[in-house]
C-alpha positions as CSV (number, residue, x, y, z in Angstrom):
1,L,-7.1,0.1,-7.7
2,W,-7.8,0.1,-11.4
3,E,-11.3,-1.3,-10.9
4,F,-11.9,1.2,-8.1
5,W,-11.1,4.1,-10.5
6,N,-13.2,2.4,-13.2
7,F,-16.2,2.3,-10.8
8,W,-16.2,6.1,-10.3
9,A,-15.2,7.1,-13.8
10,G,-17.5,8.9,-16.2
11,S,-16.3,6.8,-19.1
12,K,-15.8,3.3,-17.8
13,W,-15.6,-0.3,-18.8
14,I,-18.9,-2.2,-18.3
15,Y,-18.5,-5.9,-18.0
16,S,-21.4,-8.2,-18.7
17,V,-21.3,-11.8,-17.5
18,P,-24.5,-13.7,-17.9
19,K,-25.9,-15.1,-14.6
20,L,-22.9,-13.8,-12.6
21,A,-23.6,-10.1,-12.8
22,F,-24.5,-9.9,-9.1
23,L,-21.0,-11.1,-8.0
24,K,-19.0,-7.9,-8.6
25,I,-16.3,-6.0,-6.9
26,F,-16.7,-2.4,-8.0
27,E,-17.5,-3.0,-11.8
28,M,-15.6,-6.2,-12.4
29,P,-17.2,-9.6,-11.9
30,L,-15.5,-11.6,-9.3
31,L,-14.2,-14.2,-11.8
32,G,-12.5,-11.5,-13.8
33,F,-10.0,-11.0,-11.0
34,F,-8.5,-14.4,-11.8
35,G,-7.1,-12.8,-14.9
36,F,-4.7,-10.6,-12.9
37,P,-2.1,-13.3,-12.0
38,P,-1.6,-14.4,-15.6
39,F,-1.3,-10.7,-16.6
40,A,1.3,-10.1,-13.9
41,L,3.2,-13.1,-15.2
42,E,3.0,-11.7,-18.8
43,C,4.4,-8.4,-17.6
44,Y,7.3,-10.1,-15.8
45,V,8.1,-12.2,-18.9
46,A,8.0,-9.1,-21.1
47,Y,10.4,-7.3,-18.7
48,R,12.8,-10.3,-18.7
49,V,12.8,-10.4,-22.5
50,F,13.8,-6.7,-22.6
51,V,16.5,-7.3,-20.1
52,L,17.8,-10.3,-22.0
53,L,17.8,-8.4,-25.3
54,R,19.6,-5.5,-23.7
55,Q,22.2,-7.8,-22.2
56,R,22.8,-9.8,-25.3
57,Y,22.6,-7.1,-28.0
58,L,22.9,-3.7,-26.5
59,K,25.5,-4.1,-23.7
60,E,27.3,-0.9,-24.0
61,S,24.9,1.1,-26.2
62,K,23.8,4.5,-24.8
63,L,20.8,4.3,-27.1
64,A,19.4,1.1,-25.4
65,P,17.0,3.0,-23.1
66,V,15.7,5.1,-26.0
67,L,15.2,1.9,-28.1
68,V,13.4,0.2,-25.4
69,L,11.1,3.2,-24.9
70,V,10.4,3.4,-28.6
71,I,9.6,-0.3,-28.9
72,G,7.4,0.0,-25.8
73,L,5.5,2.9,-27.2
74,V,4.9,1.2,-30.6
75,Y,3.8,-1.9,-28.8
76,C,1.3,0.0,-26.6
77,A,-0.1,1.9,-29.6
78,L,-0.7,-1.3,-31.5
79,I,-2.2,-3.0,-28.5
80,F,-4.6,-0.2,-27.7
81,R,-5.6,0.0,-31.3
82,G,-6.4,-3.7,-31.3
83,I,-8.3,-3.4,-28.0
84,D,-10.5,-0.6,-29.4
85,R,-11.1,-2.4,-32.7
86,H,-11.9,-5.8,-31.3
87,T,-13.5,-5.2,-27.8
88,V,-15.3,-1.9,-27.9
89,W,-18.8,-2.4,-29.1
90,T,-20.4,0.9,-28.4
91,W,-19.3,4.5,-27.7
92,T,-21.6,6.7,-25.7
93,G,-20.5,10.3,-25.6
94,L,-21.6,13.8,-25.3
95,D,-23.2,15.0,-28.6
């Protein structure tokens, strides 16, 4: 679904894989889809870590959901900043 939306988006990811550019589903090279299972596993592990931390340290705290939300937002902000800094090579925009 994500790659379907990316295909039609005005601002989209463009993948370049030498010699395999013709093997694409929407915009992503076919080999790129092999990255989704490890990503799903990473999401599951992160969820389990949050559950474990909540069970161990925040059992009866009413602030636990707020703390998890804040930690998640900070984590996402740092990840997206890193993604932009280390993976975006060019920006094309309306001038």
